[in-house]
MDTraj code that builds the backbone (N, CA, C; nanometers):
import mdtraj as md
import numpy as np

residues = "MET ASN GLU ALA LEU GLN THR VAL LEU ASP ALA LEU PRO TYR MET LEU GLN GLY ALA LEU VAL THR CYS ALA LEU VAL LEU ALA SER LEU ALA LEU GLY LEU ALA LEU GLY VAL PRO LEU ALA VAL GLY GLN VAL TYR GLY PRO ARG TRP LEU ASN ARG LEU ILE ARG LEU TYR VAL TRP PHE PHE ARG GLY VAL PRO ILE VAL VAL LEU MET ILE LEU PHE TYR PHE GLY LEU PHE THR LEU LEU GLU ILE ASN LEU SER ALA PHE SER ALA ALA ALA MET VAL LEU GLY LEU THR SER ALA ALA TYR GLN SER GLN ILE PHE ARG GLY SER ILE GLN SER LEU PRO GLY GLY GLN LEU LYS ALA ALA ARG ALA LEU GLY MET SER ASP THR ILE ALA ILE TRP ASN ILE ILE ILE PRO GLN ALA LEU ARG LEU SER ILE PRO GLY TRP SER ASN GLU PHE SER ILE ILE LEU LYS ASP SER ALA VAL ALA PHE VAL LEU GLY THR THR GLU LEU MET ALA ARG THR HIS PHE VAL SER SER ARG THR PHE GLN HIS LEU PRO LEU PHE LEU ALA ALA GLY ALA ILE TYR TYR PHE LEU THR TYR ALA GLY VAL ARG GLY LEU ARG SER LEU GLU ARG ARG VAL ARG ILE LYS GLY TYR SER HIS GLY SER".split()
xyz = np.array([
    [-2.5091, -2.5981, 1.3366],
    [-2.5121, -2.4659, 1.2687],
    [-2.5292, -2.3549, 1.3612],
    [-2.6205, -2.3731, 1.4595],
    [-2.6533, -2.2623, 1.5718],
    [-2.5288, -2.2318, 1.6454],
    [-2.4504, -2.3354, 1.6762],
    [-2.3303, -2.3236, 1.7563],
    [-2.2245, -2.2459, 1.6850],
    [-2.2102, -2.2750, 1.5579],
    [-2.1168, -2.2033, 1.4720],
    [-2.1531, -2.0465, 1.4544],
    [-2.2909, -2.0247, 1.4396],
    [-2.3363, -1.8953, 1.4191],
    [-2.3138, -1.8152, 1.5529],
    [-2.3417, -1.8805, 1.6710],
    [-2.3157, -1.8159, 1.7934],
    [-2.1847, -1.7845, 1.8214],
    [-2.0850, -1.8745, 1.7858],
    [-1.9417, -1.8528, 1.8059],
    [-1.8984, -1.7228, 1.7211],
    [-1.9587, -1.7066, 1.5911],
    [-1.9191, -1.6040, 1.5106],
    [-1.9635, -1.4715, 1.5659],
    [-2.0967, -1.4726, 1.6148],
    [-2.1608, -1.3550, 1.6760],
    [-2.0713, -1.3109, 1.8073],
    [-2.0402, -1.4062, 1.8913],
    [-1.9580, -1.3777, 2.0068],
    [-1.8237, -1.3198, 1.9711],
    [-1.7637, -1.3674, 1.8658],
    [-1.6282, -1.3324, 1.8385],
    [-1.6266, -1.1978, 1.7461],
    [-1.7336, -1.1598, 1.6941],
    [-1.7322, -1.0613, 1.6023],
    [-1.6883, -0.9160, 1.6570],
    [-1.7204, -0.8749, 1.7774],
    [-1.6691, -0.7418, 1.8201],
    [-1.5179, -0.7581, 1.8332],
    [-1.4661, -0.8731, 1.8888],
    [-1.3239, -0.9024, 1.9004],
    [-1.2601, -0.8884, 1.7592],
    [-1.3101, -0.9551, 1.6575],
    [-1.2602, -0.9522, 1.5217],
    [-1.2704, -0.8068, 1.4682],
    [-1.3764, -0.7399, 1.4932],
    [-1.3929, -0.6005, 1.4404],
    [-1.2703, -0.5093, 1.4976],
    [-1.2414, -0.5327, 1.6189],
    [-1.1261, -0.4536, 1.6776],
    [-0.9953, -0.4831, 1.5959],
    [-0.9870, -0.6025, 1.5646],
    [-0.8649, -0.6297, 1.4754],
    [-0.8876, -0.5747, 1.3340],
    [-0.9979, -0.5572, 1.2867],
    [-1.0226, -0.4990, 1.1579],
    [-0.9780, -0.3489, 1.1628],
    [-1.0041, -0.2873, 1.2861],
    [-0.9433, -0.1470, 1.3083],
    [-0.7939, -0.1443, 1.2913],
    [-0.7408, -0.2355, 1.3596],
    [-0.5922, -0.2476, 1.3454],
    [-0.5442, -0.2720, 1.2075],
    [-0.6092, -0.3612, 1.1277],
    [-0.5772, -0.3728, 0.9937],
    [-0.5833, -0.2504, 0.9142],
    [-0.7069, -0.1735, 0.9281],
    [-0.7177, -0.0451, 0.8623],
    [-0.6051, 0.0564, 0.8914],
    [-0.5604, 0.0585, 1.0178],
    [-0.4490, 0.1526, 1.0551],
    [-0.3259, 0.1079, 0.9932],
    [-0.3006, -0.0166, 0.9821],
    [-0.1856, -0.0841, 0.9284],
    [-0.1759, -0.0496, 0.7804],
    [-0.2917, -0.0669, 0.7132],
    [-0.2989, -0.0459, 0.5718],
    [-0.2824, 0.1068, 0.5325],
    [-0.3408, 0.1982, 0.6180],
    [-0.3200, 0.3419, 0.5905],
    [-0.1846, 0.3972, 0.6155],
    [-0.1160, 0.3299, 0.7272],
    [0.0281, 0.3649, 0.7517],
    [0.1070, 0.3236, 0.6392],
    [0.0841, 0.1936, 0.5917],
    [0.1638, 0.1401, 0.4766],
    [0.1492, 0.2133, 0.3514],
    [0.0245, 0.2487, 0.3179],
    [-0.0025, 0.3325, 0.2057],
    [0.0695, 0.4767, 0.2077],
    [0.0537, 0.5284, 0.3142],
    [0.1220, 0.6667, 0.3376],
    [0.2662, 0.6647, 0.3215],
    [0.3281, 0.5548, 0.3868],
    [0.4766, 0.5492, 0.3623],
    [0.5086, 0.5187, 0.2119],
    [0.4317, 0.4171, 0.1569],
    [0.4558, 0.3933, 0.0167],
    [0.4328, 0.5164, -0.0778],
    [0.3408, 0.5988, -0.0372],
    [0.3258, 0.7196, -0.1173],
    [0.4329, 0.8204, -0.1015],
    [0.4801, 0.8343, 0.0290],
    [0.5784, 0.9309, 0.0577],
    [0.7194, 0.8993, -0.0056],
    [0.7449, 0.7537, -0.0281],
    [0.8589, 0.7166, -0.0974],
    [0.8452, 0.6945, -0.2397],
    [0.7216, 0.6481, -0.2779],
    [0.7068, 0.6097, -0.4154],
    [0.7114, 0.7246, -0.5072],
    [0.6646, 0.8521, -0.4674],
    [0.6695, 0.9575, -0.5686],
    [0.8118, 1.0014, -0.5870],
    [0.8928, 1.0261, -0.4912],
    [1.0322, 1.0538, -0.5167],
    [1.1113, 0.9445, -0.6041],
    [1.0741, 0.8153, -0.5664],
    [1.1350, 0.7095, -0.6413],
    [1.1074, 0.7127, -0.7929],
    [0.9721, 0.7544, -0.8109],
    [0.9319, 0.7583, -0.9562],
    [0.9958, 0.8699, -1.0269],
    [0.9978, 0.9878, -0.9556],
    [1.0606, 1.1082, -1.0159],
    [1.2222, 1.0692, -1.0394],
    [1.2784, 1.0131, -0.9519],
    [1.4184, 0.9759, -0.9684],
    [1.4462, 0.8797, -1.0817],
    [1.3508, 0.7934, -1.1004],
    [1.3601, 0.6966, -1.1985],
    [1.3426, 0.7549, -1.3512],
    [1.2507, 0.8492, -1.3494],
    [1.2205, 0.9198, -1.4785],
    [1.3220, 1.0328, -1.5104],
    [1.3557, 1.1126, -1.4145],
    [1.4272, 1.2299, -1.4400],
    [1.5812, 1.2206, -1.3946],
    [1.6094, 1.1217, -1.3062],
    [1.7430, 1.1168, -1.2457],
    [1.8451, 1.0597, -1.3400],
    [1.9715, 1.0766, -1.2852],
    [2.0868, 1.0227, -1.3629],
    [2.0767, 0.8716, -1.3777],
    [2.1631, 0.8154, -1.4565],
    [2.1523, 0.6700, -1.4802],
    [2.1905, 0.5924, -1.3584],
    [2.2855, 0.6354, -1.2725],
    [2.3215, 0.5591, -1.1551],
    [2.2173, 0.5566, -1.0650],
    [2.1353, 0.6686, -1.0362],
    [2.0113, 0.6673, -0.9552],
    [1.9026, 0.5778, -1.0020],
    [1.8875, 0.5735, -1.1499],
    [1.7886, 0.4887, -1.2083],
    [1.8142, 0.3382, -1.1691],
    [1.9445, 0.3135, -1.1757],
    [1.9850, 0.1614, -1.1477],
    [1.9527, 0.1339, -1.0052],
    [1.9838, 0.2213, -0.9209],
    [1.9603, 0.1970, -0.7656],
    [1.8136, 0.1799, -0.7448],
    [1.7365, 0.2553, -0.8025],
    [1.5937, 0.2577, -0.7786],
    [1.5346, 0.1272, -0.8378],
    [1.5774, 0.0856, -0.9572],
    [1.5394, -0.0358, -1.0211],
    [1.5808, -0.1607, -0.9327],
    [1.6991, -0.1533, -0.8711],
    [1.7395, -0.2643, -0.7798],
    [1.6435, -0.2729, -0.6542],
    [1.6124, -0.1562, -0.6100],
    [1.5157, -0.1478, -0.4921],
    [1.3830, -0.2076, -0.5277],
    [1.3345, -0.1698, -0.6408],
    [1.2091, -0.2141, -0.6862],
    [1.2002, -0.3766, -0.7106],
    [1.3135, -0.4121, -0.7838],
    [1.3147, -0.5644, -0.8013],
    [1.3345, -0.6392, -0.6662],
    [1.4026, -0.5890, -0.5792],
    [1.4116, -0.6609, -0.4450],
    [1.2806, -0.6660, -0.3731],
    [1.2195, -0.5513, -0.3651],
    [1.0838, -0.5603, -0.2825],
    [0.9671, -0.6203, -0.3651],
    [0.9834, -0.6206, -0.4935],
    [0.8705, -0.6947, -0.5658],
    [0.9034, -0.8463, -0.5908],
    [1.0273, -0.8865, -0.5670],
    [1.0676, -1.0259, -0.5840],
    [1.0623, -1.1102, -0.4530],
    [1.0724, -1.0526, -0.3400],
    [1.0852, -1.1222, -0.2131],
    [0.9465, -1.1338, -0.1558],
    [0.8924, -1.2429, -0.1134],
    [0.7620, -1.2561, -0.0442],
    [0.7496, -1.1692, 0.0746],
    [0.6255, -1.1190, 0.0997],
    [0.6072, -1.0400, 0.2146],
    [0.6493, -1.0987, 0.3456],
    [0.6048, -1.2192, 0.3690],
    [0.6272, -1.2963, 0.5030],
    [0.7820, -1.3026, 0.5108],
    [0.8551, -1.3241, 0.4084],
    [1.0088, -1.3356, 0.4209],
    [1.0572, -1.2051, 0.4592],
    [1.0103, -1.0931, 0.3971],
    [1.0557, -0.9587, 0.4396],
    [1.0351, -0.9254, 0.5722],
    [0.9156, -0.9565, 0.6209],
    [0.8780, -0.9200, 0.7558],
    [0.9670, -0.9965, 0.8578],
    [0.9848, -1.1366, 0.8408],
    [1.0837, -1.2055, 0.9212],
    [1.2251, -1.1455, 0.9179],
    [1.2672, -1.1211, 0.7901],
    [1.3999, -1.0812, 0.7687],
    [1.4180, -0.9425, 0.8370],
    [1.3225, -0.8498, 0.8366],
    [1.3526, -0.7215, 0.8869],
    [1.3303, -0.7268, 1.0383],
    [1.2187, -0.7805, 1.0820],
    [1.1808, -0.7770, 1.2268],
    [1.2884, -0.8688, 1.3159],
    [1.3183, -0.9906, 1.2705],
    [1.4020, -1.0745, 1.3503],
    [1.5461, -1.0621, 1.3130],
    [1.5641, -1.0098, 1.1909],
    [1.7082, -0.9949, 1.1396],
    [1.7669, -0.8539, 1.1443],
    [1.7248, -0.7771, 1.0621],
    [1.7852, -0.6404, 1.0468],
    [1.7615, -0.5485, 1.1625],
    [1.6413, -0.5432, 1.2071],
    [1.6083, -0.4553, 1.3168],
    [1.6823, -0.5036, 1.4469],
    [1.6825, -0.6341, 1.4577],
    [1.7653, -0.6877, 1.5827],
    [1.9124, -0.6668, 1.5703],
    [1.9611, -0.6766, 1.4511],
    [2.1117, -0.6511, 1.4269],
    [2.1437, -0.5138, 1.4578],
    [2.0619, -0.4144, 1.4145],
    [2.0749, -0.2723, 1.4341],
    [2.0361, -0.2224, 1.5619],
    [1.9835, -0.3057, 1.6470],
    [1.9220, -0.2713, 1.7743],
    [1.8189, -0.1668, 1.7710],
    [1.7225, -0.1790, 1.6686],
    [1.6095, -0.0923, 1.6523],
    [1.4916, -0.1542, 1.7181],
    [1.4474, -0.1042, 1.8197],
    [1.3352, -0.1587, 1.8951],
    [1.2022, -0.0964, 1.8515],
    [1.1338, -0.1741, 1.7586],
    [1.0008, -0.1391, 1.6999],
    [0.8951, -0.2364, 1.7519],
    [0.7767, -0.1879, 1.7635],
    [0.6607, -0.2827, 1.7827],
    [0.6332, -0.3557, 1.6735],
    [0.5622, -0.4729, 1.6893],
    [0.5353, -0.5548, 1.5715],
    [0.4420, -0.4853, 1.4782],
    [0.3644, -0.3962, 1.5182],
    [0.2749, -0.3131, 1.4309],
    [0.3688, -0.2246, 1.3463],
    [0.4613, -0.1445, 1.4089],
    [0.5373, -0.0537, 1.3432],
    [0.6320, -0.1250, 1.2324],
    [0.6796, -0.2382, 1.2784],
    [0.7703, -0.3310, 1.1957],
    [0.6835, -0.3732, 1.0683],
    [0.5721, -0.4169, 1.0942],
    [0.4827, -0.4668, 0.9805],
    [0.4478, -0.3447, 0.8894],
    [0.4117, -0.2335, 0.9466],
    [0.3711, -0.1144, 0.8592],
    [0.5053, -0.0673, 0.7797],
    [0.6201, -0.0740, 0.8380],
    [0.7373, -0.0382, 0.7758],
    [0.7620, -0.1289, 0.6558],
    [0.7611, -0.2588, 0.6688],
    [0.7846, -0.3517, 0.5666],
    [0.6761, -0.3464, 0.4573],
    [0.5579, -0.3285, 0.4906],
    [0.4569, -0.3204, 0.3882],
    [0.4725, -0.1878, 0.3174],
    [0.4949, -0.0802, 0.3849],
    [0.5196, 0.0481, 0.3252],
    [0.6447, 0.0582, 0.2374],
    [0.7499, -0.0064, 0.2695],
    [0.8637, -0.0129, 0.1724],
    [0.8389, -0.1005, 0.0507],
    [0.7507, -0.2028, 0.0698],
    [0.7120, -0.2862, -0.0372],
    [0.6093, -0.2093, -0.1296],
    [0.5181, -0.1444, -0.0667],
    [0.4284, -0.0650, -0.1392],
    [0.4952, 0.0447, -0.2195],
    [0.5997, 0.1107, -0.1618],
    [0.6742, 0.2179, -0.2321],
    [0.7254, 0.1671, -0.3693],
    [0.7686, 0.0457, -0.3621],
    [0.8291, -0.0172, -0.4890],
    [0.7114, -0.0305, -0.5997],
    [0.5994, -0.0784, -0.5484],
    [0.4843, -0.0952, -0.6464],
    [0.4382, 0.0547, -0.6937],
    [0.4121, 0.1433, -0.5936],
    [0.3620, 0.2672, -0.6205],
    [0.4526, 0.3422, -0.7135],
    [0.5889, 0.3425, -0.6966],
    [0.6831, 0.4102, -0.7727],
    [0.6575, 0.3747, -0.9213],
    [0.6275, 0.2444, -0.9609],
    [0.6036, 0.2083, -1.0901],
    [0.4621, 0.2659, -1.1381],
    [0.3616, 0.2733, -1.0653],
    [0.2444, 0.3474, -1.0940],
    [0.2657, 0.4773, -1.1327],
    [0.3342, 0.5590, -1.0319],
    [0.3597, 0.6998, -1.0645],
    [0.4560, 0.7142, -1.1796],
    [0.5508, 0.6275, -1.1988],
    [0.6351, 0.6409, -1.3090],
    [0.5642, 0.6262, -1.4561],
    [0.4763, 0.5273, -1.4562],
    [0.3902, 0.5165, -1.5698],
    [0.3018, 0.6429, -1.6019],
    [0.2491, 0.6958, -1.4873],
    [0.1607, 0.8130, -1.5064],
    [0.2447, 0.9272, -1.5564],
    [0.3661, 0.9498, -1.5028],
    [0.4538, 1.0612, -1.5298],
    [0.4999, 1.0509, -1.6758],
    [0.5192, 0.9293, -1.7352],
    [0.5658, 0.9085, -1.8723],
    [0.4420, 0.9219, -1.9607],
    [0.3328, 0.9115, -1.9183],
    [0.2145, 0.9207, -2.0081],
    [0.1819, 1.0712, -2.0320],
    [0.2362, 1.1581, -1.9568],
    [0.2109, 1.3090, -1.9672],
    [0.2994, 1.3540, -2.1010],
    [0.2360, 1.4494, -2.1685],
    [0.2926, 1.5053, -2.2777],
    [0.4399, 1.5648, -2.2497],
    [0.5423, 1.5319, -2.3116],
    [0.6781, 1.5816, -2.2862],
    [0.6962, 1.7257, -2.2971],
    [0.6112, 1.7862, -2.3793],
    [0.6278, 1.9305, -2.4145],
    [0.5836, 2.0160, -2.2843],
    [0.5254, 1.9566, -2.1853],
    [0.4958, 2.0441, -2.0684],
    [0.6169, 2.0865, -1.9964],
    [0.7101, 1.9970, -1.9828],
    [0.8344, 2.0370, -1.9102],
    [0.9212, 2.1401, -2.0014],
    [0.9201, 2.1086, -2.1212],
    [0.9891, 2.2140, -2.2116],
    [0.9329, 2.3487, -2.2058],
    [0.7870, 2.3645, -2.1926],
    [0.7162, 2.4873, -2.1895],
    [0.7526, 2.5499, -2.0621],
    [0.7594, 2.4673, -1.9564],
    [0.7881, 2.5304, -1.8146],
    [0.9383, 2.5784, -1.8201],
    [1.0189, 2.5172, -1.8826],
    [1.1580, 2.5727, -1.8909],
    [1.1628, 2.7044, -1.9780],
    [1.0836, 2.7055, -2.0796],
    [1.0714, 2.8302, -2.1644],
    [1.0135, 2.9468, -2.0818],
    [0.9449, 2.9172, -1.9789],
    [0.8849, 3.0162, -1.8952],
    [0.9733, 3.0670, -1.7803],
    [1.0947, 2.9906, -1.7702],
    [1.1924, 3.0196, -1.6793],
    [1.1871, 2.9445, -1.5528],
    [1.0947, 2.8360, -1.5458],
    [1.0999, 2.7446, -1.4325],
    [1.2176, 2.6562, -1.4266],
    [1.2640, 2.6258, -1.3070],
    [1.3715, 2.5124, -1.2976],
    [1.2946, 2.3746, -1.3147],
    [1.3736, 2.2764, -1.3415],
    [1.3160, 2.1429, -1.3551],
    [1.2371, 2.1042, -1.2355],
    [1.3189, 2.1329, -1.1065],
    [1.2453, 2.0851, -0.9844],
    [1.1059, 2.1456, -0.9644],
    [1.1013, 2.2811, -0.9865],
    [0.9681, 2.3474, -0.9655],
    [0.8826, 2.3018, -1.0729],
    [0.9168, 2.2814, -1.1861],
    [0.8189, 2.2387, -1.2913],
    [0.7707, 2.0912, -1.2630],
    [0.8609, 2.0078, -1.2120],
    [0.8206, 1.8585, -1.1790],
    [0.7183, 1.8582, -1.0715],
    [0.7502, 1.9372, -0.9598],
    [0.6702, 1.9272, -0.8445],
    [0.5290, 2.0121, -0.8500],
    [0.5314, 2.1076, -0.9436],
    [0.4168, 2.1987, -0.9515],
    [0.3261, 2.1617, -1.0687],
    [0.3829, 2.1018, -1.1726],
    [0.3017, 2.0798, -1.2972],
    [0.2915, 1.9246, -1.3154],
    [0.3946, 1.8609, -1.3272],
    [0.4004, 1.7204, -1.3586],
    [0.3359, 1.6289, -1.2461],
    [0.3852, 1.6356, -1.1215],
    [0.3345, 1.5484, -1.0248],
    [0.1884, 1.5753, -0.9917],
    [0.1234, 1.6966, -0.9786],
    [-0.0138, 1.6970, -0.9565],
    [-0.1005, 1.6224, -1.0634],
    [-0.0543, 1.6264, -1.1932],
    [-0.1205, 1.5592, -1.2922],
    [-0.1004, 1.4043, -1.2762],
    [0.0162, 1.3737, -1.2412],
    [0.0494, 1.2251, -1.2447],
    [-0.0429, 1.1601, -1.1245],
    [-0.0475, 1.2355, -1.0109],
    [-0.1186, 1.1764, -0.9059],
    [-0.2700, 1.1594, -0.9419],
    [-0.3220, 1.2431, -1.0164],
    [-0.4577, 1.2189, -1.0618],
    [-0.4669, 1.0926, -1.1466],
    [-0.3693, 1.0843, -1.2375],
    [-0.3771, 0.9658, -1.3304],
    [-0.3411, 0.8307, -1.2585],
    [-0.2800, 0.8423, -1.1389],
    [-0.2352, 0.7188, -1.0720],
    [-0.3527, 0.6623, -0.9764],
    [-0.4543, 0.7290, -0.9637],
    [-0.5592, 0.6864, -0.8693],
    [-0.6084, 0.5481, -0.9054],
    [-0.6493, 0.5151, -1.0353],
    [-0.6873, 0.3816, -1.0547],
    [-0.5908, 0.2662, -1.0198],
    [-0.4692, 0.2950, -1.0512],
    [-0.3578, 0.2002, -1.0057],
    [-0.3442, 0.1934, -0.8562],
    [-0.3602, 0.3133, -0.7972],
    [-0.3456, 0.3224, -0.6559],
    [-0.4613, 0.2386, -0.5735],
    [-0.5692, 0.2330, -0.6407],
    [-0.6860, 0.1577, -0.5803],
    [-0.6474, 0.0148, -0.5851],
    [-0.5810, -0.0389, -0.6936],
    [-0.5446, -0.1724, -0.6975],
    [-0.4232, -0.1993, -0.5954],
    [-0.3425, -0.1038, -0.5632],
    [-0.2392, -0.1184, -0.4622],
    [-0.3029, -0.1289, -0.3279],
    [-0.4040, -0.0565, -0.3014],
    [-0.4871, -0.0679, -0.1703],
    [-0.5351, -0.2050, -0.1510],
    [-0.5917, -0.2636, -0.2622],
    [-0.6523, -0.3884, -0.2405],
    [-0.5385, -0.4908, -0.2137],
    [-0.4278, -0.4801, -0.2724],
    [-0.3121, -0.5649, -0.2540],
    [-0.2504, -0.5557, -0.1101],
    [-0.2420, -0.4293, -0.0709],
    [-0.1788, -0.4208, 0.0702],
    [-0.2732, -0.4629, 0.1769],
    [-0.4041, -0.4441, 0.1496],
    [-0.5051, -0.4929, 0.2473],
    [-0.4983, -0.6354, 0.2671],
    [-0.4694, -0.7088, 0.1554],
    [-0.4661, -0.8649, 0.1632],
    [-0.3332, -0.8957, 0.2182],
    [-0.2349, -0.8200, 0.1829],
    [-0.1001, -0.8575, 0.2265],
    [-0.0842, -0.8351, 0.3837],
    [-0.1665, -0.7371, 0.4406],
    [-0.1689, -0.7019, 0.5889],
    [-0.1894, -0.8361, 0.6662],
    [-0.2610, -0.9382, 0.6165],
    [-0.3023, -1.0466, 0.6911],
    [-0.1737, -1.1252, 0.7271],
    [-0.0595, -1.1030, 0.6548],
    [0.0631, -1.1771, 0.6924],
    [0.1248, -1.1271, 0.8239],
    [0.0872, -1.0040, 0.8607],
    [0.1421, -0.9382, 0.9794],
    [0.1250, -1.0161, 1.0976],
    [0.0308, -1.1051, 1.1040],
    [0.0041, -1.1877, 1.2202],
    [0.1283, -1.2745, 1.2621],
    [0.2098, -1.2923, 1.1643],
    [0.3449, -1.3745, 1.1982],
    [0.4337, -1.3054, 1.3009],
    [0.4242, -1.1635, 1.3033],
    [0.4988, -1.0879, 1.3914],
    [0.4276, -1.0699, 1.5261],
    [0.3088, -1.1113, 1.5335],
    [0.2261, -1.0873, 1.6582],
    [0.1410, -0.9706, 1.6573],
    [0.1217, -0.9055, 1.5453],
    [0.0417, -0.7900, 1.5324],
    [-0.1035, -0.8359, 1.5414],
    [-0.1854, -0.7637, 1.6315],
    [-0.3171, -0.8129, 1.6784],
    [-0.4279, -0.7572, 1.5712],
    [-0.4008, -0.7964, 1.4512],
    [-0.4829, -0.7416, 1.3342],
    [-0.5921, -0.8535, 1.3128],
    [-0.6789, -0.8354, 1.2177],
    [-0.7920, -0.9286, 1.1935],
    [-0.7604, -1.0683, 1.1832],
    [-0.6631, -1.1037, 1.1102],
    [-0.6281, -1.2456, 1.0813],
    [-0.5660, -1.3102, 1.2091],
    [-0.4868, -1.2351, 1.2911],
    [-0.4394, -1.2880, 1.4234],
    [-0.5577, -1.3160, 1.5207],
    [-0.6379, -1.2210, 1.5138],
    [-0.7593, -1.2475, 1.6067],
    [-0.8490, -1.3628, 1.5712],
    [-0.8672, -1.3747, 1.4371],
    [-0.9461, -1.4718, 1.3960],
    [-0.8839, -1.6161, 1.4150],
    [-0.7535, -1.6211, 1.3936],
    [-0.6780, -1.7479, 1.4275],
    [-0.6751, -1.7823, 1.5769],
    [-0.6652, -1.6716, 1.6634],
    [-0.6785, -1.6944, 1.8083],
    [-0.8042, -1.7580, 1.8526],
    [-0.9156, -1.6987, 1.7952],
    [-1.0388, -1.7440, 1.8381],
    [-1.0737, -1.9013, 1.7949],
    [-1.0436, -1.9140, 1.6608],
    [-1.0683, -2.0411, 1.5937],
    [-0.9822, -2.1519, 1.6583],
    [-0.8670, -2.1225, 1.7056],
    [-0.7863, -2.2199, 1.7681],
    [-0.8293, -2.2596, 1.9000],
    [-0.9289, -2.1915, 1.9554],
    [-0.9795, -2.2215, 2.0932],
    [-1.1289, -2.2740, 2.0785],
    [-1.2035, -2.2385, 1.9866],
    [-1.3241, -2.2896, 1.9592],
    [-1.3437, -2.3955, 1.8548],
    [-1.2421, -2.4119, 1.7710],
    [-1.2445, -2.5211, 1.6699],
    [-1.3572, -2.4924, 1.5584],
    [-1.3987, -2.3630, 1.5544],
    [-1.4933, -2.3366, 1.4467],
    [-1.4113, -2.2649, 1.3456],
    [-1.3362, -2.3233, 1.2758],
    [-1.2381, -2.2663, 1.1846],
    [-1.3146, -2.2107, 1.0608],
    [-1.4097, -2.2820, 1.0024],
    [-1.4673, -2.2535, 0.8752],
    [-1.5494, -2.1250, 0.8927],
    [-1.6514, -2.1237, 0.9893],
    [-1.7403, -2.0031, 1.0041],
    [-1.6629, -1.8851, 1.0309],
    [-1.5574, -1.8899, 1.1164],
    [-1.4852, -1.7761, 1.1674],
    [-1.4013, -1.7200, 1.0452],
    [-1.3368, -1.8050, 0.9674],
    [-1.2555, -1.7563, 0.8469],
    [-1.3399, -1.7025, 0.7421],
    [-1.4740, -1.7709, 0.7331],
    [-1.5688, -1.7020, 0.6423],
    [-1.5953, -1.5601, 0.6726],
    [-1.6277, -1.5450, 0.8029],
    [-1.6603, -1.4094, 0.8629],
    [-1.5323, -1.3196, 0.8425],
    [-1.4172, -1.3679, 0.8606],
    [-1.3043, -1.2793, 0.8348],
    [-1.2867, -1.2489, 0.6844],
    [-1.3211, -1.3259, 0.5936],
    [-1.3169, -1.3109, 0.4616],
    [-1.4197, -1.2070, 0.4228],
    [-1.5368, -1.2272, 0.4846],
    [-1.6425, -1.1209, 0.4475],
    [-1.6047, -0.9766, 0.5037],
    [-1.5305, -0.9647, 0.6175],
    [-1.4823, -0.8498, 0.6618],
    [-1.3768, -0.7752, 0.5551],
    [-1.2868, -0.8616, 0.5193],
    [-1.1806, -0.8217, 0.4298],
    [-1.2525, -0.7726, 0.2913],
    [-1.3487, -0.8426, 0.2485],
    [-1.4275, -0.8100, 0.1222],
    [-1.4870, -0.6777, 0.1480],
    [-1.5613, -0.6526, 0.2524],
    [-1.6174, -0.5193, 0.2791],
    [-1.5107, -0.4072, 0.2832],
    [-1.3959, -0.4323, 0.3456],
    [-1.2975, -0.3301, 0.3565],
    [-1.2481, -0.2949, 0.2231],
    [-1.2243, -0.4065, 0.1396],
    [-1.1674, -0.3716, -0.0072],
    [-1.2811, -0.3063, -0.0815],
    [-1.4009, -0.3387, -0.0779],
    [-1.5119, -0.2862, -0.1555],
    [-1.5266, -0.1317, -0.1185],
    [-1.5229, -0.1103, 0.0167],
    [-1.5303, 0.0282, 0.0684],
    [-1.4218, 0.1176, 0.0199],
    [-1.3002, 0.0603, 0.0394],
    [-1.1842, 0.1383, -0.0102],
    [-1.1797, 0.1703, -0.1428],
    [-1.2102, 0.0702, -0.2418],
    [-1.2023, 0.0956, -0.3737],
    [-1.3119, 0.1847, -0.4287],
    [-1.4358, 0.1756, -0.3641],
    [-1.5402, 0.2726, -0.3927],
    [-1.4978, 0.4152, -0.3592],
    [-1.4440, 0.4329, -0.2421],
    [-1.4026, 0.5593, -0.2032],
    [-1.2916, 0.6214, -0.3073],
    [-1.1914, 0.5391, -0.3345],
    [-1.0944, 0.5887, -0.4308],
    [-1.1590, 0.6225, -0.5701],
    [-1.2544, 0.5495, -0.6179],
    [-1.3229, 0.5723, -0.7448],
    [-1.3879, 0.7068, -0.7350],
    [-1.4497, 0.7375, -0.6150],
    [-1.5164, 0.8547, -0.5939],
    [-1.4160, 0.9686, -0.5809],
    [-1.2929, 0.9467, -0.5300],
    [-1.2072, 1.0456, -0.5380],
    [-1.1430, 1.0718, -0.6810],
    [-1.1360, 0.9639, -0.7531],
    [-1.0973, 0.9828, -0.8994],
    [-1.1953, 1.0683, -0.9753],
    [-1.3201, 1.0470, -0.9539],
    [-1.4188, 1.1368, -1.0347],
    [-1.4058, 1.2782, -0.9775],
    [-1.3751, 1.3038, -0.8516],
    [-1.3691, 1.4460, -0.8076],
    [-1.2660, 1.5151, -0.8624],
    [-1.1453, 1.4476, -0.8659],
    [-1.0225, 1.5280, -0.9249],
    [-1.0047, 1.5123, -1.0587],
    [-1.0849, 1.4410, -1.1347],
    [-1.0580, 1.4184, -1.2759],
    [-1.0783, 1.5511, -1.3525],
    [-0.9872, 1.5804, -1.4485],
    [-0.9949, 1.6994, -1.5270],
    [-1.0826, 1.6578, -1.6545],
    [-1.1876, 1.7313, -1.6801],
    [-1.2698, 1.7018, -1.7916],
    [-1.1933, 1.7023, -1.9291],
    [-1.2248, 1.6096, -2.0035],
    [-1.1547, 1.6023, -2.1309],
    [-1.0139, 1.5506, -2.1320],
    [-0.9578, 1.5055, -2.0068],
    [-0.8272, 1.4828, -1.9989],
    [-0.8117, 1.3317, -1.9362],
    [-0.7302, 1.2555, -2.0032],
    [-0.6968, 1.1235, -1.9508],
    [-0.5643, 1.0713, -2.0067],
    [-0.5299, 0.9428, -1.9663],
    [-0.3957, 0.8902, -2.0182],
    [-0.3820, 0.9192, -2.1588],
    [-0.4746, 0.8937, -2.2433],
    [-0.4705, 0.9031, -2.3875],
    [-0.4755, 1.0283, -2.4434],
    [-0.5195, 1.1324, -2.3774],
    [-0.5372, 1.2624, -2.4365],
    [-0.4251, 1.3556, -2.4162],
])
top = md.Topology()
chain = top.add_chain()
for i, resn in enumerate(residues, 1):
    res = top.add_residue(resn, chain, resSeq=i)
    for name in ("N", "CA", "C"):
        top.add_atom(name, md.element.get_by_symbol(name[0]), res)
traj = md.Trajectory(xyz[None], top)
């Protein structure tokens, strides 16, 4: 027991460095997912039928294929074929971001569709174009309503980021596996890694809930 505890204590600084890489990977993935997810949601709700079908195909593909398959497919397949030289971190962040965009687009789509349809009609009556009305009236409200769903997406991406070790990304899981394969203290080390993931999830969700309270419009919710 003392040997296992000592191994964890010795490896903890090394593992926490990997946790920082994990946090950077999650933030980059969520940022890319947000940048792509909002336009995808707008296109699915307000776009023409052909665009709606293309977006649905994109969503079905990235929601239907496992993350580890996507990472190998992109990193060792598509990127190599196109001669795109990306680091393991960048490739993992891109795949996670593209996958997150598929999920986030559905979160934002639900939020947009939950808003009263009369708002867009009122904006048109005031002389606004659809583009200006969507990005200045609809989207700000939809983003507020999307925060609870976005906190779930944060948790999912954080856990999915552990798969990035298959590309050689030096995140938390990769470092834990590296140490455990040399010390043979698998159980205590992976328990420690699980505790770190739990703390990161807890801290992230609490932060998003605090953000939700800050931006909430009093008396306004999905159902109002």
